[in-house]
C-alpha positions in Angstrom: 8.8 -2.8 11.3 11.4 0.0 10.5 10.4 -1.1 6.7 7.0 -0.8 7.6 6.9 2.4 9.4 9.1 3.9 6.2 6.7 2.8 3.8 3.6 3.9 5.8 5.6 7.1 6.3 4.9 6.8 10.3 6.8 7.1 13.4 7.5 4.4 16.3 4.1 4.0 18.2 2.1 5.6 15.5 -1.7 4.3 14.8 -1.7 2.8 11.2 -3.8 2.3 8.8 -4.5 -1.0 7.1 -1.4 -1.6 4.7 -3.4 -3.0 1.6 -4.2 -2.2 -2.0 -6.8 0.1 -0.9 -4.5 2.6 1.0 -1.7 2.2 -1.5 -0.2 5.5 -3.6 -0.4 2.9 -6.8 -4.0 2.4 -6.6 -5.4 3.9 -9.8 -9.1 2.9 -9.3 -9.1 0.2 -11.3 -5.5 -0.8 -12.1 -2.2 -1.0 -10.2 0.5 1.4 -11.0 3.2 0.0 -8.3 6.0 -2.1 -9.6 6.1 -5.5 -7.1 6.6 -8.4 -8.2 3.6 -10.5 -8.9 3.1 -14.1 -6.3 1.9 -16.0 -9.7 4.2 -15.5 -12.6 6.9 -13.4 -10.4 6.1 -10.6 -13.4 5.8 -6.7 -13.1 2.4 -5.9 -11.3 2.3 -2.7 -13.2 -1.4 -2.8 -14.9 -2.5 -5.5 -12.9 -6.3 -5.4 -12.4 -6.6 -3.8 -9.0 -9.2 -6.7 -7.7 -6.8 -9.2 -8.5 -3.8 -7.1 -6.6 -6.0 -7.0 -3.7 -6.3 -10.7 -3.6 -2.7 -11.4 -4.5 -1.3 -8.9 -1.7 -3.7 -8.4 1.5 -1.2 -6.6 3.0 0.3 -5.0 -0.1 3.2 -5.9 -2.4 6.9 -5.1 -1.7 6.3 -1.5 -3.6 3.4 -0.4 -1.4 3.1 2.9 -0.5 0.7 4.8 1.5 -1.8 7.3 -0.5 -1.9 10.9 0.6 -5.7 10.3 1.2 -4.6 7.5 3.5 -1.6 9.1 4.9 -3.8 12.3 6.4 -6.3 9.9 7.6 -3.4 8.4 9.6 -1.9 11.3 10.8 -5.6 12.1 12.1 -5.9 9.2 14.1 -2.5 10.2 15.5 -3.9 13.5 16.2 -1.5 15.7 13.8 
């Protein structure tokens, strides 16, 4: 859980936004720019179509980090 809180930049007991490709800092619209490891061929996720990444990693890959927009939303959920 500590690792998840670190990735979400959250404190214990905080409400969290959903961890997935849509809320990831490496989601550049149509493409993933993260450096996770694909489940199908063990290659890097960099450059992978975001639709494909979202299906492969419904909870985000091992390179997930919360995007600024969703971090702000999460902070609002927690009254900050």
